[in-house]
C-alpha positions, 0 to 999 in steps of 0.5 A: 500500501506505501508504495502505490500510494508513493507513486501516485505522489510521484506521478501527481508531481511529474505531471503537475512539473510538467504544466509548469514548464511548457509554454504555449505559443502564441501564434502558429508564425514567429511574429516579427517587430525591428532585429527580434522575433517573439513566437512566446506568451512570455515574450521570448526573443531571439534576435535576427543577424543582419548582414553579413558573418565574419569567417570564425578562425581557424585553431591553428588561428588562436595556437598560433596568436597566443602561442608564446604567450604559454610557458611552462613550468618547473619549481623547485620544493620543499612538502612535508610528509609523514614517515611511519610513526608519523613523524613529520619532515621535510623533502626538497621535490621537483615539479611541473606544470604550465602557465601563461603569461596575461600581462607585459610587465611578466605576470605568471598565471597558473594551478595553485598545485604547479606551484604550492610549496615553491622554492624556485622557480625556472619558467621556458618560453617556446623558442626554448629558452629559460629563464628564473622568476621570482615567486610575486610574480607567478599567481595561483587561486588555491581555493579553486584548484 
């Protein structure tokens, strides 16, 4: 008996919910006013394109344009590990990731896990050249990483 009651209640919720989610068309033919089209009683407007659209660039063009701003990041980091008895000890390690130069003054953005605990950072540019970077010039968001 409880199963039948639950199924009946569920069917009422589903069928009543469907009525609220639908909108009835105003007419069979959309009405056009200016550069928008409205076909629903809720006055949903759809912009109408005018003129000719500009072609989108190819993926190769986009990559060629942004590739110089992408850098490889190599870090030296000090991490805290624990032995089997729960005693903490420090260990030096290496890490790697990628980042993007986002400003002309050399600000670099990367994922937080790439630079977390870093004691030194070395970046490599697209042309193969490398240079050390000050920790304050590399930014990451630890909350969203």
